C-alpha positions in Angstrom: 2.0 89.0 54.7 -0.5 89.3 57.6 -3.5 87.7 55.9 -5.4 87.0 52.7 -6.4 89.7 50.2 -9.4 89.1 48.0 -10.5 91.2 45.0 -14.3 91.5 45.1 -16.1 92.9 42.0 -19.6 92.4 40.7 -22.2 93.6 38.2 -19.8 94.2 35.3 -22.7 93.9 32.9 -20.5 93.3 29.9 -22.5 93.8 26.7 -24.4 96.8 28.1 -25.0 99.1 25.1 -22.7 97.1 22.9 -24.7 95.8 19.9 -22.9 93.4 17.6 -24.2 95.3 14.5 -25.1 98.8 15.6 -27.6 100.6 13.4 -26.3 104.0 14.4 -22.7 105.2 14.5 -22.4 106.8 18.0 -20.4 106.3 21.2 -21.3 103.0 22.9 -21.2 102.9 26.7 -20.3 99.2 26.5 -16.6 100.1 26.0 -16.6 101.9 29.3 -17.7 98.7 31.1 -15.0 96.6 29.3 -12.4 99.1 30.3 -13.3 99.2 33.9 -13.5 95.4 34.0 -10.0 95.2 32.7 -8.8 97.9 35.2 -10.3 96.0 38.2 -8.7 92.7 37.1 -5.4 94.4 36.6 -5.2 94.5 40.4 -5.1 90.7 40.4 -2.8 90.5 37.4 -0.4 92.8 39.2 -0.2 90.4 42.1 -2.0 92.6 44.6 -4.5 89.9 45.7 -4.6 86.2 46.5 -8.2 85.4 45.4 -10.7 86.9 43.0 -14.5 86.7 43.5 -17.0 88.0 41.0 -20.4 88.5 42.6 -22.5 88.0 39.5 -23.9 89.6 36.4 -20.7 89.3 34.5 -22.9 89.9 31.5 -25.8 92.2 30.9 -27.9 89.5 29.4 -28.1 85.7 29.3 -27.4 85.3 25.6 -24.2 86.8 24.4 -22.1 86.3 21.3 -19.0 84.1 21.8 -16.6 87.0 21.2 -18.0 88.9 24.2 -17.8 85.8 26.4 -14.2 85.4 25.4 -13.5 89.0 26.4 -15.0 88.3 29.8 -13.4 85.0 30.6 -9.9 85.3 29.0 -8.8 87.9 31.7 -10.0 85.5 34.4 -8.0 82.7 32.9 -4.9 84.9 32.9 -5.5 85.6 36.6 -5.8 81.9 37.2 -2.6 81.2 35.2 -0.8 83.2 37.9 -2.0 80.9 40.6 -4.8 83.2 41.8 -8.1 81.2 42.1 -11.2 82.8 40.6 -14.8 82.3 41.8 -17.9 83.4 39.9 -21.5 83.6 41.0 -24.0 83.5 38.1 -26.4 86.4 38.5 -30.0 87.2 37.4 -29.0 88.8 34.1 -27.4 85.5 33.2 -30.5 83.7 34.4 -28.3 81.9 36.9 -26.2 80.2 34.2 -23.1 81.6 32.7 -23.0 81.4 28.8 -20.1 79.9 26.8 -18.3 78.5 29.8 -15.9 76.7 27.5 -13.9 80.0 27.4 -13.6 79.9 31.2 -12.3 76.3 31.3 -9.4 76.3 33.7 -8.6 74.4 36.9 -8.3 77.7 38.7 -11.6 79.2 37.6 -14.6 78.0 39.7 -18.2 78.7 39.1 -21.1 78.4 41.6 -23.2 76.7 39.0 -25.1 75.0 41.8 -24.9 75.2 45.6 -21.3 74.2 46.4 -18.2 74.9 48.5 -14.6 75.3 47.4 -11.7 75.4 49.7 -8.4 77.2 48.8 -5.3 78.0 50.8 -3.3 81.2 50.8 -0.5 82.2 53.1 -1.2 79.3 55.4 -4.9 80.2 55.8 -7.6 77.8 54.4 -10.7 79.6 53.1 -14.0 77.9 52.3 -16.0 79.8 49.8 -19.6 78.6 49.7 -22.2 79.9 47.2 -25.0 79.3 44.8 -26.4 80.9 41.7 -29.0 83.7 41.8 -32.4 82.5 43.3 -35.5 84.5 42.5 -37.5 83.5 45.5 -34.5 83.4 47.8 -36.3 84.2 51.0 -38.0 80.9 51.1 -35.0 79.0 49.6 -32.1 80.6 51.4 -31.6 78.3 54.3 -31.8 75.2 52.1 -29.6 76.7 49.4 -26.9 77.5 52.0 -27.2 74.0 53.5 -26.9 72.4 50.1 -23.5 74.1 49.5 -22.1 71.5 52.0 -20.2 74.3 53.9 -20.5 72.5 57.2 -18.4 69.5 55.9 -15.6 71.7 54.6 -12.7 72.1 56.9 -11.3 75.7 56.8 -10.0 78.5 58.9 -12.3 81.1 57.4 -15.7 80.7 55.7 -17.2 83.1 53.2 -20.6 83.1 51.5 -20.8 84.2 47.8 -24.2 85.2 46.5 -26.0 87.5 44.1 -29.0 88.6 46.1 -30.7 91.4 48.0 -30.1 91.3 51.7 -32.1 93.1 54.4 -30.9 96.7 54.8 -29.4 97.2 51.3 -30.2 100.5 49.8 -30.6 101.8 46.2 -31.7 104.8 44.3 -31.8 108.5 44.9 -34.6 108.0 47.6 -32.4 105.4 49.4 -35.0 102.7 49.0 -34.2 100.0 51.6 -34.9 96.3 51.1 -36.7 94.8 54.1 -39.2 92.1 53.2 -40.1 90.3 50.0 -39.5 87.0 48.3 -36.2 88.3 46.9 -34.7 89.6 50.2 -32.5 87.5 52.4 -33.0 87.7 56.2 -30.0 88.3 58.3 -31.3 85.9 60.9 -31.0 83.1 58.3 -27.3 83.6 57.8 -25.2 81.0 59.7 -22.9 83.0 62.1 -19.9 80.8 61.1 -19.5 82.9 58.0 -17.0 85.7 58.4 -18.6 87.7 55.6 -21.1 87.6 52.7 -19.8 88.7 49.3 -22.7 89.7 47.1 -23.6 91.3 43.8 -27.0 92.5 42.5 -27.1 95.8 44.4 -25.4 98.4 42.3 -24.5 100.8 45.1 -21.3 99.9 46.9 -22.0 99.4 50.6 -21.1 97.3 53.6 -24.0 96.2 55.8 -22.7 95.9 59.4 -26.0 96.3 61.3 -29.4 94.8 61.0 -32.7 96.7 60.5 -32.8 97.3 64.3 -29.3 98.8 64.2 -27.8 95.8 66.1 -24.3 94.8 65.0 -24.2 91.9 62.5 -22.0 88.9 63.2 -21.6 88.5 59.5 -21.1 91.7 57.4 -22.5 91.9 53.9 -20.2 93.4 51.3 -21.5 94.9 48.1 -18.8 96.3 45.8 -21.5 97.7 43.5 -21.4 97.8 39.7 -18.3 98.8 37.9 -20.1 101.6 36.0 -23.4 103.4 36.2 -26.1 101.5 34.4 -29.1 103.8 35.2 -29.9 107.4 36.1 -30.9 106.0 39.6 -27.2 105.8 40.1 -26.3 109.4 39.5 -23.4 110.5 41.7 -22.7 107.0 43.0 -18.9 106.1 42.9 -18.2 102.9 41.1 -15.4 100.4 41.5 -14.5 97.3 43.5 -13.4 96.1 46.9 -10.2 94.7 48.3 -11.1 92.5 51.3 -8.5 91.6 53.9 -9.0 88.5 55.9 -6.9 88.2 59.1 -5.1 85.0 59.5 -5.4 84.7 63.2 -8.8 86.1 64.0 -10.7 85.4 60.7 -11.9 89.0 60.9 -12.4 90.9 57.7 -11.8 94.5 56.7 -12.3 96.1 53.4 -11.4 99.0 51.2 -13.1 100.5 48.2 -11.2 101.3 45.1 -12.9 103.7 42.6 -13.0 103.2 38.9 -13.7 106.0 36.3 -17.4 106.6 36.0 -19.0 108.7 33.3 -20.8 111.8 34.6 -24.5 111.5 34.5 -26.8 114.5 34.2 -30.6 114.8 34.0 -32.6 117.8 32.9 -36.4 118.3 32.6 -38.1 120.6 30.0 -41.7 121.6 29.8 -42.1 122.3 26.1 -45.6 123.7 26.3 -45.9 127.0 24.5 -42.2 126.8 23.5 -41.4 127.6 19.9 -39.3 125.0 18.1 -36.4 127.5 18.1 -36.6 128.1 21.8 -36.7 124.3 22.4 -33.8 123.8 20.1 -31.7 126.5 21.9 -32.7 125.1 25.3 -31.5 121.7 24.4 -28.3 123.1 22.8 -27.6 125.0 26.0 -28.0 121.9 28.1 -25.6 119.9 25.8 -23.1 122.7 25.6 -23.0 123.1 29.4 -22.5 119.3 30.0 -19.1 117.7 30.2 -18.2 116.3 26.8 -18.2 112.7 28.0 -21.5 113.0 29.9 -24.3 110.5 29.9 -27.2 113.0 29.5 -30.9 112.5 30.0 -33.4 115.1 28.8 -37.0 114.6 29.9 -39.8 116.5 28.2 -43.2 116.7 29.9 -46.3 117.8 27.9 -47.5 117.5 24.3 -45.0 118.2 21.5 -45.8 119.5 18.0 -44.2 117.9 15.0 -42.0 120.9 14.6 -40.7 120.5 18.2 -40.1 116.8 17.6 -38.0 117.6 14.6 -35.5 119.7 16.7 -34.9 116.8 19.2 -34.7 114.0 16.6 -31.8 111.6 16.8 -30.2 113.0 13.7 -30.4 116.5 15.1 -28.9 115.5 18.4 -26.0 113.7 16.7 -25.3 116.9 14.8 -25.0 119.2 17.9 -23.6 116.8 20.5 -20.0 115.8 20.9 -19.3 112.2 19.7 -18.0 111.5 23.2 -21.4 112.1 24.7 -24.4 109.8 25.2 -27.9 111.4 25.1 -31.3 109.9 25.9 -34.5 111.9 25.4 -37.7 110.7 27.2 -41.1 112.2 26.7 -44.1 111.9 28.9 -46.7 112.8 26.3 -48.9 109.7 26.1 -47.2 108.7 22.8 -43.6 108.2 21.6 -42.1 108.5 18.2 -40.3 105.2 17.9 -38.5 106.3 14.7 -36.1 108.3 16.9 -33.5 105.8 18.0 -32.3 107.8 21.0 -35.7 108.4 22.5 -36.8 106.0 25.2 -39.0 106.0 28.2 -37.6 102.8 29.8 -34.9 103.0 32.4 -33.1 100.3 34.3 -33.1 100.2 38.1 -30.2 100.2 40.6 -30.8 96.6 41.8 -30.1 94.7 38.6 
């Protein structure tokens, strides 16, 4: 053993598309998130790492049913039972507080429920993990929040900072939007150089920030493992998974590797239905569905006014008749109005920094 191995995952968003009492019998994407969560943690249960860090947004929302909380925390307790300490940063989707923490009660499961620092030892190396829950106005609060963790008083060979925030230079979306300024963006200049790395969730694209906005090398790299599955069409084509971070015992240097998890294919199509007969629109939609992989997450956008007859051929009931049960379909319409009776039709999409 040449160092310490850390499993870093984040943004598992458990509960995503997983209603307790679904009104419609169709495939729910929430099971994909649970499966990838279990796959990531299997790395720890198989003894491949010494520490587990979850960078936040364990859940998709702040209020979840107890059974879902149990499914989230029980695997972490099993990891801790094997002597592998677990650390969790509450994210923005949890409103900075993890629900039903009684299911996570274990001396080896540690939560950054406030600014604090934990020290653990592995293979003769002491590691201080400092962190705090998600802060909405982090830019003005960051320096104080880090100081309040008490990291300077902790004696350790290596120091790591665990957060759930946007950091300067992080990118999201098909246009590669880059976070630079804003109340929710951490400045690199505010990071104490004594930290060997920052572990963070919140940004769904996996990335490692090793240079600042001026392309100067960073003393402290920022590691984003990304979300474990695609939560929005802004993430089309992005690989999903987790990181294994290696901390060198002698130099305190860190290196990392990304391990991919299965991600459902996402496809988006646009249709301009103007002057289309209902039969042509129906055949166009059917052609799109037929050409897509059977397990696709498919988005169909319609631009322009639709007649009642056209609406009828893209209704939820009709889509369920022609699409494989393994497929998820969303239809959005930019028509100035929306037929809310169609349960699969929506004009709201989530963004990549969630």
